[in-house]
C-alpha positions in Angstrom: 76.3 93.4 240.3 75.8 89.7 239.7 73.8 90.2 236.2 75.6 92.8 235.0 79.0 90.3 235.0 77.3 88.2 232.6 76.2 90.4 230.9 79.6 91.8 229.8 81.2 88.4 230.2 78.4 87.5 227.4 79.4 90.3 225.4 82.5 89.2 225.2 82.4 85.9 224.2 79.5 87.1 221.2 82.6 89.7 220.1 85.1 86.8 220.3 83.0 84.6 218.1 82.2 87.4 215.8 86.1 88.0 215.3 86.9 84.6 214.8 84.2 84.6 211.9 85.2 87.8 210.7 86.6 87.6 207.1 88.4 90.7 204.9 85.8 91.2 201.7 88.7 92.5 199.6 89.9 88.9 199.6 87.0 87.6 197.9 85.8 90.9 196.0 87.4 90.6 192.1 90.1 93.0 191.4 89.1 96.1 188.3 91.7 94.5 186.5 90.8 91.0 187.4 87.1 91.4 186.5 87.9 93.4 183.4 90.4 90.5 182.4 87.1 88.1 183.2 84.6 90.2 180.9 87.5 90.1 178.4 87.7 86.0 178.1 83.8 85.3 178.6 83.7 88.0 175.2 86.5 86.4 173.2 84.8 83.1 174.3 81.1 84.7 173.3 82.8 85.3 170.0 84.8 82.2 169.2 81.5 80.2 170.2 79.6 81.1 167.6 82.3 80.9 164.8 83.0 77.0 165.9 79.6 76.5 166.3 78.3 78.2 162.5 81.8 75.3 161.4 80.3 72.4 163.0 77.0 73.1 162.0 77.9 73.7 158.4 79.6 70.2 158.4 76.9 68.2 160.0 74.4 69.8 157.4 76.9 68.9 155.1 76.7 65.5 156.0 73.5 65.3 156.1 72.9 66.5 152.7 75.5 64.3 151.3 73.3 61.6 153.0 70.4 62.1 151.4 72.0 62.9 147.9 73.4 59.3 148.0 70.3 57.7 149.7 68.4 59.3 146.2 71.4 58.0 144.3 71.3 54.1 146.4 67.5 54.4 145.6 68.1 54.7 141.9 70.2 51.6 142.1 67.3 49.5 143.1 65.8 50.4 140.1 67.8 47.7 138.0 66.1 44.7 137.2 68.3 42.3 139.2 68.0 42.4 142.6 71.7 44.0 144.0 69.8 45.7 147.6 72.7 44.1 149.3 76.0 45.7 147.5 73.7 48.6 148.2 73.3 49.0 151.1 77.6 48.2 151.4 77.3 51.4 149.4 74.8 53.6 151.2 77.1 52.5 154.9 80.5 53.5 152.8 78.7 56.8 151.2 81.1 59.3 153.1 84.3 57.4 151.7 83.2 57.2 148.3 81.8 60.8 148.1 85.1 62.5 150.6 87.6 59.9 149.0 89.9 60.4 146.1 87.1 59.4 143.5 85.8 61.2 140.8 84.6 59.3 137.9 84.3 55.6 139.0 82.9 52.5 137.6 81.0 50.5 140.7 80.7 46.3 139.9 77.4 45.4 141.4 77.4 41.9 142.4 73.1 41.0 142.4 72.0 39.5 145.7 72.3 35.8 144.7 75.9 36.5 144.2 76.9 37.6 147.5 74.8 34.9 148.9 76.6 32.0 147.5 80.1 33.5 149.0 81.2 30.7 151.5 81.2 33.7 154.3 79.6 36.5 154.5 81.5 39.7 153.3 81.6 41.3 156.5 84.0 38.1 157.6 86.5 38.7 155.5 89.2 38.9 154.6 90.0 39.5 158.5 89.0 37.0 160.8 86.5 37.7 163.5 87.4 35.6 166.8 85.5 35.2 169.7 87.7 37.0 171.6 87.4 40.0 170.9 85.6 42.7 172.7 82.8 44.3 171.0 84.0 47.0 169.3 86.8 45.2 167.8 84.9 43.2 166.1 83.0 45.6 165.1 85.7 47.6 163.4 87.4 44.6 162.0 83.1 43.9 160.1 83.4 47.3 158.7 86.6 47.3 157.5 85.9 44.0 155.7 82.9 45.7 154.4 84.4 48.4 152.9 87.7 46.3 151.7 84.9 44.3 149.8 83.4 47.1 148.6 86.7 48.8 147.2 87.5 45.8 145.1 84.8 46.5 143.0 85.4 50.1 142.5 87.6 51.2 140.0 88.9 55.7 139.5 88.6 56.7 136.4 88.9 60.1 136.9 92.3 60.0 134.9 92.1 56.6 133.0 90.7 56.7 129.2 89.1 53.2 127.9 87.5 51.8 125.6 85.1 48.2 125.7 87.1 45.7 124.5 87.0 44.1 121.0 85.3 40.4 120.4 87.9 37.9 121.3 90.0 40.4 123.4 90.0 42.0 127.0 91.3 45.5 129.5 92.2 45.5 132.5 91.6 48.0 135.3 93.0 48.5 138.3 90.7 49.1 141.6 91.1 50.9 144.1 92.8 48.9 146.6 95.0 47.6 143.4 93.5 44.8 142.6 92.8 43.6 139.1 89.0 43.3 136.9 89.3 42.2 133.2 87.2 42.8 131.2 86.5 40.5 128.1 83.9 40.2 125.4 83.5 37.0 124.2 80.7 36.8 121.5 79.7 39.9 122.1 79.0 39.1 126.0 81.4 40.8 128.3 82.7 39.1 131.7 84.2 40.3 134.1 87.4 38.4 136.4 89.5 39.4 138.9 91.7 36.4 138.0 93.3 36.1 134.4 92.8 32.8 133.1 90.0 32.3 136.2 86.9 30.2 135.6 85.6 32.2 138.7 84.0 35.1 135.9 81.3 37.4 136.9 78.8 38.1 133.6 77.5 41.9 133.1 74.2 41.7 133.0 73.1 45.6 132.7 74.7 48.7 133.2 74.1 53.0 133.7 75.2 55.7 134.2 74.3 57.8 137.3 75.3 61.2 138.5 76.1 62.0 143.1 76.8 65.7 143.7 79.8 66.0 141.0 80.8 62.8 140.5 80.1 60.6 136.9 79.3 57.3 138.3 79.1 54.4 136.2 77.2 51.2 137.5 77.8 47.8 135.7 75.5 44.9 137.6 77.2 41.6 137.5 76.1 37.8 138.5 78.8 37.1 140.4 82.1 38.8 142.8 85.1 40.6 142.3 86.4 39.5 146.0 86.0 36.0 147.7 86.9 34.2 150.9 89.2 31.6 149.2 91.0 34.0 147.2 92.8 35.8 150.0 
């Protein structure tokens, strides 16, 4: 009899434990409408993902193609007799600006390596100062902006510009894409480029040639000086 009481008590206790842990399966089941909505969302997502992926992939491929084209273009620059690897590197580092900016037919005045090395500061150090208090990210941003400014000071957009070489003793003035002057002067059949009229800081034009990059026509002019320098700012 005692054993029967223990058994009944155990059964009641077991049922009580089960009752406390019982859950309504309908509370975790997804209704038909919710399930349909979930399937529709997944289908919409699956339909959108390939399109966005394709667009991003196409963009990346285009960037890679342009980078490859410009790499080939910049390699051709190195065929000049005078070393111009420093400025060529700056161009290559900013190829996306040259292609996607408002430029079509342009003149690039390319300083020789020796001319850049003669500057009192490196192109990435001016016009904006890089101070020790800057964090690495800010300093890197400023240095890249300085280099781009240096490059812009040597680029002329001639898409809508009609010009001809100046006759002996005369000159013509170009505007760079950052609104600086470049004066080209013919002196005894030698051509000189200067960023300031009347300045003794002129750069002799050594050689030139025309190249194609993508749909752009680019006139390359190598000079033995720079058209931007720290003391100018």
